[in-house]
NUTILO-917646 format. One record per atom (N, C-alpha, C): x, y, z; atom name; residue in three letters. Coordinates in nm, 3 decimals. Layout:
N
<X: X, Y: Y, Z: Z, atom: CA, res: ALA>
...
// end
This chain:
48
<X: -1.730, Y: -1.295, Z: 1.264, atom: N, res: GLY>
<X: -1.619, Y: -1.390, Z: 1.183, atom: CA, res: GLY>
<X: -1.510, Y: -1.263, Z: 1.186, atom: C, res: GLY>
<X: -1.389, Y: -1.335, Z: 1.103, atom: N, res: ASN>
<X: -1.300, Y: -1.255, Z: 1.077, atom: CA, res: ASN>
<X: -1.328, Y: -1.176, Z: 0.969, atom: C, res: ASN>
<X: -1.442, Y: -1.182, Z: 0.849, atom: N, res: LYS>
<X: -1.470, Y: -1.102, Z: 0.742, atom: CA, res: LYS>
<X: -1.514, Y: -0.959, Z: 0.849, atom: C, res: LYS>
<X: -1.630, Y: -0.989, Z: 0.982, atom: N, res: HIS>
<X: -1.643, Y: -0.888, Z: 1.020, atom: CA, res: HIS>
<X: -1.520, Y: -0.771, Z: 1.099, atom: C, res: HIS>
<X: -1.427, Y: -0.859, Z: 1.130, atom: N, res: LEU>
<X: -1.327, Y: -0.776, Z: 1.234, atom: CA, res: LEU>
<X: -1.235, Y: -0.734, Z: 1.096, atom: C, res: LEU>
<X: -1.233, Y: -0.758, Z: 0.990, atom: N, res: ALA>
<X: -1.154, Y: -0.720, Z: 0.857, atom: CA, res: ALA>
<X: -1.205, Y: -0.557, Z: 0.822, atom: C, res: ALA>
<X: -1.370, Y: -0.591, Z: 0.829, atom: N, res: ILE>
<X: -1.416, Y: -0.481, Z: 0.795, atom: CA, res: ILE>
<X: -1.407, Y: -0.343, Z: 0.879, atom: C, res: ILE>
<X: -1.393, Y: -0.404, Z: 1.040, atom: N, res: LYS>
<X: -1.425, Y: -0.317, Z: 1.158, atom: CA, res: LYS>
<X: -1.293, Y: -0.242, Z: 1.162, atom: C, res: LYS>
<X: -1.154, Y: -0.328, Z: 1.112, atom: N, res: LEU>
<X: -1.011, Y: -0.276, Z: 1.103, atom: CA, res: LEU>
<X: -1.045, Y: -0.148, Z: 0.979, atom: C, res: LEU>
<X: -1.089, Y: -0.202, Z: 0.893, atom: N, res: MET>
<X: -1.096, Y: -0.099, Z: 0.767, atom: CA, res: MET>
<X: -1.157, Y: 0.032, Z: 0.780, atom: C, res: MET>
<X: -1.259, Y: 0.037, Z: 0.898, atom: N, res: ASN>
<X: -1.337, Y: 0.164, Z: 0.878, atom: CA, res: ASN>
<X: -1.270, Y: 0.228, Z: 0.989, atom: C, res: ASN>
<X: -1.207, Y: 0.188, Z: 1.073, atom: N, res: LYS>
<X: -1.110, Y: 0.258, Z: 1.174, atom: CA, res: LYS>
<X: -0.974, Y: 0.308, Z: 1.093, atom: C, res: LYS>
<X: -0.930, Y: 0.243, Z: 0.968, atom: N, res: ALA>
<X: -0.821, Y: 0.300, Z: 0.949, atom: CA, res: ALA>
<X: -0.879, Y: 0.410, Z: 0.844, atom: C, res: ALA>
<X: -0.999, Y: 0.400, Z: 0.803, atom: N, res: ARG>
<X: -1.054, Y: 0.495, Z: 0.725, atom: CA, res: ARG>
<X: -1.069, Y: 0.598, Z: 0.772, atom: C, res: ARG>
<X: -1.113, Y: 0.617, Z: 0.894, atom: N, res: ARG>
<X: -1.191, Y: 0.729, Z: 0.972, atom: CA, res: ARG>
<X: -1.011, Y: 0.775, Z: 1.017, atom: C, res: ARG>
<X: -0.892, Y: 0.737, Z: 1.080, atom: N, res: LYS>
<X: -0.791, Y: 0.790, Z: 1.085, atom: CA, res: LYS>
<X: -0.752, Y: 0.871, Z: 0.969, atom: C, res: LYS>
<X: -0.753, Y: 0.839, Z: 0.854, atom: N, res: GLN>
<X: -0.732, Y: 0.884, Z: 0.737, atom: CA, res: GLN>
<X: -0.800, Y: 1.042, Z: 0.706, atom: C, res: GLN>
<X: -0.955, Y: 1.009, Z: 0.759, atom: N, res: GLU>
<X: -1.011, Y: 1.122, Z: 0.727, atom: CA, res: GLU>
<X: -0.996, Y: 1.228, Z: 0.827, atom: C, res: GLU>
<X: -0.910, Y: 1.214, Z: 0.932, atom: N, res: GLU>
<X: -0.902, Y: 1.298, Z: 1.061, atom: CA, res: GLU>
<X: -0.795, Y: 1.398, Z: 1.032, atom: C, res: GLU>
<X: -0.678, Y: 1.309, Z: 0.974, atom: N, res: LYS>
<X: -0.573, Y: 1.382, Z: 0.911, atom: CA, res: LYS>
<X: -0.560, Y: 1.383, Z: 0.753, atom: C, res: LYS>
<X: -0.619, Y: 1.472, Z: 0.661, atom: N, res: PRO>
<X: -0.593, Y: 1.464, Z: 0.550, atom: CA, res: PRO>
<X: -0.476, Y: 1.491, Z: 0.478, atom: C, res: PRO>
<X: -0.369, Y: 1.490, Z: 0.536, atom: N, res: VAL>
<X: -0.237, Y: 1.534, Z: 0.497, atom: CA, res: VAL>
<X: -0.189, Y: 1.422, Z: 0.377, atom: C, res: VAL>
<X: -0.205, Y: 1.484, Z: 0.292, atom: N, res: THR>
<X: -0.143, Y: 1.361, Z: 0.193, atom: CA, res: THR>
<X: -0.009, Y: 1.342, Z: 0.142, atom: C, res: THR>
<X: 0.002, Y: 1.230, Z: 0.113, atom: N, res: PRO>
<X: 0.172, Y: 1.191, Z: 0.112, atom: CA, res: PRO>
<X: 0.218, Y: 1.254, Z: -0.029, atom: C, res: PRO>
<X: 0.350, Y: 1.282, Z: -0.022, atom: N, res: PRO>
<X: 0.401, Y: 1.340, Z: -0.133, atom: CA, res: PRO>
<X: 0.395, Y: 1.259, Z: -0.267, atom: C, res: PRO>
<X: 0.350, Y: 1.300, Z: -0.374, atom: N, res: ALA>
<X: 0.377, Y: 1.199, Z: -0.504, atom: CA, res: ALA>
<X: 0.477, Y: 1.176, Z: -0.525, atom: C, res: ALA>
<X: 0.532, Y: 1.016, Z: -0.551, atom: N, res: PRO>
<X: 0.625, Y: 0.958, Z: -0.604, atom: CA, res: PRO>
<X: 0.678, Y: 1.013, Z: -0.689, atom: C, res: PRO>
<X: 0.841, Y: 1.043, Z: -0.708, atom: N, res: THR>
<X: 0.929, Y: 1.097, Z: -0.828, atom: CA, res: THR>
<X: 0.903, Y: 1.008, Z: -0.950, atom: C, res: THR>
<X: 0.914, Y: 1.026, Z: -1.044, atom: N, res: ALA>
<X: 0.906, Y: 0.947, Z: -1.157, atom: CA, res: ALA>
<X: 1.033, Y: 0.842, Z: -1.136, atom: C, res: ALA>
<X: 1.140, Y: 0.880, Z: -1.098, atom: N, res: GLU>
<X: 1.258, Y: 0.811, Z: -1.058, atom: CA, res: GLU>
<X: 1.194, Y: 0.718, Z: -0.973, atom: C, res: GLU>
<X: 1.106, Y: 0.718, Z: -0.853, atom: N, res: GLU>
<X: 1.061, Y: 0.649, Z: -0.747, atom: CA, res: GLU>
<X: 0.988, Y: 0.543, Z: -0.826, atom: C, res: GLU>
<X: 0.895, Y: 0.585, Z: -0.896, atom: N, res: LYS>
<X: 0.804, Y: 0.483, Z: -0.968, atom: CA, res: LYS>
<X: 0.923, Y: 0.374, Z: -1.051, atom: C, res: LYS>
<X: 0.980, Y: 0.447, Z: -1.110, atom: N, res: LEU>
<X: 1.060, Y: 0.346, Z: -1.205, atom: CA, res: LEU>
<X: 1.150, Y: 0.231, Z: -1.114, atom: C, res: LEU>
<X: 1.207, Y: 0.327, Z: -1.015, atom: N, res: LEU>
<X: 1.261, Y: 0.180, Z: -0.913, atom: CA, res: LEU>
<X: 1.163, Y: 0.078, Z: -0.888, atom: C, res: LEU>
<X: 1.050, Y: 0.128, Z: -0.846, atom: N, res: THR>
<X: 0.941, Y: 0.054, Z: -0.805, atom: CA, res: THR>
<X: 0.902, Y: -0.082, Z: -0.893, atom: C, res: THR>
<X: 0.883, Y: -0.027, Z: -1.008, atom: N, res: GLU>
<X: 0.835, Y: -0.107, Z: -1.092, atom: CA, res: GLU>
<X: 0.985, Y: -0.218, Z: -1.139, atom: C, res: GLU>
<X: 1.091, Y: -0.154, Z: -1.139, atom: N, res: ILE>
<X: 1.206, Y: -0.264, Z: -1.109, atom: CA, res: ILE>
<X: 1.217, Y: -0.338, Z: -1.046, atom: C, res: ILE>
<X: 1.181, Y: -0.306, Z: -0.937, atom: N, res: ARG>
<X: 1.186, Y: -0.391, Z: -0.787, atom: CA, res: ARG>
<X: 1.080, Y: -0.511, Z: -0.812, atom: C, res: ARG>
<X: 0.942, Y: -0.463, Z: -0.861, atom: N, res: ASP>
<X: 0.871, Y: -0.561, Z: -0.873, atom: CA, res: ASP>
<X: 0.877, Y: -0.671, Z: -0.994, atom: C, res: ASP>
<X: 0.959, Y: -0.600, Z: -1.111, atom: N, res: LEU>
<X: 0.953, Y: -0.700, Z: -1.202, atom: CA, res: LEU>
<X: 1.128, Y: -0.826, Z: -1.153, atom: C, res: LEU>
<X: 1.198, Y: -0.739, Z: -1.082, atom: N, res: LEU>
<X: 1.290, Y: -0.865, Z: -1.024, atom: CA, res: LEU>
<X: 1.251, Y: -0.944, Z: -0.965, atom: C, res: LEU>
<X: 1.140, Y: -0.945, Z: -0.849, atom: N, res: SER>
<X: 1.075, Y: -1.005, Z: -0.771, atom: CA, res: SER>
<X: 1.000, Y: -1.092, Z: -0.813, atom: C, res: SER>
<X: 0.938, Y: -1.070, Z: -0.923, atom: N, res: GLN>
<X: 0.849, Y: -1.170, Z: -1.014, atom: CA, res: GLN>
<X: 0.943, Y: -1.269, Z: -1.055, atom: C, res: GLN>
<X: 1.066, Y: -1.229, Z: -1.132, atom: N, res: GLN>
<X: 1.107, Y: -1.345, Z: -1.213, atom: CA, res: GLN>
<X: 1.216, Y: -1.396, Z: -1.099, atom: C, res: GLN>
<X: 1.220, Y: -1.377, Z: -0.972, atom: N, res: GLN>
<X: 1.325, Y: -1.472, Z: -0.879, atom: CA, res: GLN>
<X: 1.240, Y: -1.621, Z: -0.860, atom: C, res: GLN>
<X: 1.306, Y: -1.703, Z: -0.894, atom: N, res: PRO>
<X: 1.252, Y: -1.834, Z: -0.803, atom: CA, res: PRO>
<X: 1.179, Y: -1.828, Z: -0.709, atom: C, res: PRO>
<X: 1.061, Y: -1.875, Z: -0.632, atom: N, res: LYS>
<X: 1.005, Y: -1.885, Z: -0.517, atom: CA, res: LYS>
<X: 1.097, Y: -2.000, Z: -0.445, atom: C, res: LYS>
<X: 1.138, Y: -1.997, Z: -0.375, atom: N, res: LEU>
<X: 1.209, Y: -2.129, Z: -0.301, atom: CA, res: LEU>
<X: 1.138, Y: -2.178, Z: -0.182, atom: C, res: LEU>
// end
């Protein structure tokens, strides 16, 4: 079923990550702050 497919996709994605162990650059403090602000704003907006 769908669950099996999801697990397969997750395993495939995990394998891809293991192939190239390049870690993405850690977000700067400013980026973290901007992300938090964006999340807060999106929470406050009424769902249309």
